[in-house]
C-alpha positions as CSV (number, residue, x, y, z in Angstrom):
1,X,1.3,9.6,-9.1
2,X,2.7,9.8,-12.7
3,X,4.4,13.1,-12.2
4,X,6.2,11.7,-8.9
5,X,7.3,8.6,-10.6
6,X,8.9,10.4,-13.5
7,X,10.8,12.9,-11.2
8,X,11.9,9.8,-9.2
9,X,13.3,8.2,-12.5
10,X,14.7,11.6,-13.8
11,X,16.9,11.7,-10.7
12,X,18.4,8.5,-10.9
13,X,19.4,9.3,-14.5
14,X,21.0,6.1,-16.0
15,X,21.1,4.3,-12.4
16,X,18.8,1.4,-12.3
17,X,16.1,2.0,-9.7
18,X,16.0,-1.6,-8.3
19,X,12.7,-2.8,-7.2
20,X,10.5,0.2,-8.1
21,X,7.4,-1.9,-7.9
22,X,7.9,-2.9,-4.3
23,X,9.0,0.7,-3.4
24,X,5.8,2.3,-5.0
25,X,3.5,-0.2,-3.1
26,X,5.2,0.2,0.3
27,X,4.7,3.8,0.0
28,X,0.9,3.7,-1.3
29,X,-0.5,0.7,0.0
30,X,-0.1,1.3,4.3
31,X,-1.9,4.6,4.0
32,X,-4.6,3.4,1.4
33,X,-5.5,0.4,3.8
34,X,-5.2,2.6,7.0
35,X,-7.7,5.0,5.1
36,X,-10.0,2.6,4.1
37,X,-10.0,0.9,7.6
38,X,-10.7,4.2,9.4
39,X,-13.7,5.0,6.9
40,X,-15.4,1.8,7.9
41,X,-14.6,2.3,11.5
42,X,-12.1,-0.7,11.7
43,X,-14.6,-3.2,9.9
44,X,-12.1,-5.5,8.1
45,X,-14.6,-7.4,6.1
46,X,-16.1,-4.1,4.5
47,X,-12.6,-2.8,4.2
48,X,-11.4,-5.5,2.3
49,X,-14.6,-5.6,0.1
50,X,-13.9,-1.7,-0.8
51,X,-10.1,-2.5,-1.5
52,X,-11.2,-5.5,-3.6
53,X,-9.3,-8.1,-1.5
54,X,-10.1,-10.9,0.9
55,X,-10.3,-10.2,4.5
56,X,-7.4,-13.0,5.1
57,X,-5.3,-11.0,2.5
58,X,-5.9,-7.6,4.3
59,X,-5.3,-9.2,7.7
60,X,-1.8,-10.5,5.9
61,X,-0.9,-7.1,4.9
62,X,-1.9,-5.6,8.3
63,X,0.6,-7.9,10.1
64,X,3.2,-6.9,7.6
65,X,2.7,-3.6,8.0
66,X,2.5,-3.0,11.8
67,X,3.2,-6.8,13.2
68,X,0.0,-7.1,15.1
69,X,-2.7,-7.7,12.6
70,X,-4.9,-4.9,14.0
């Protein structure tokens, strides 16, 4: 991840990257949550525990990613 970030910043040159933090989270968070949910066979409580977030937060993120909360 560090190498990819450094490559991205080099490609920008002196141009400011804007909201790099949000950009990175948008790329990493959805596939991470999807993989954890798949591992726990859709069990949101166990997935949230594994991710270190509350089930409510997990459900909010799922709605944000795909609009249906599942």
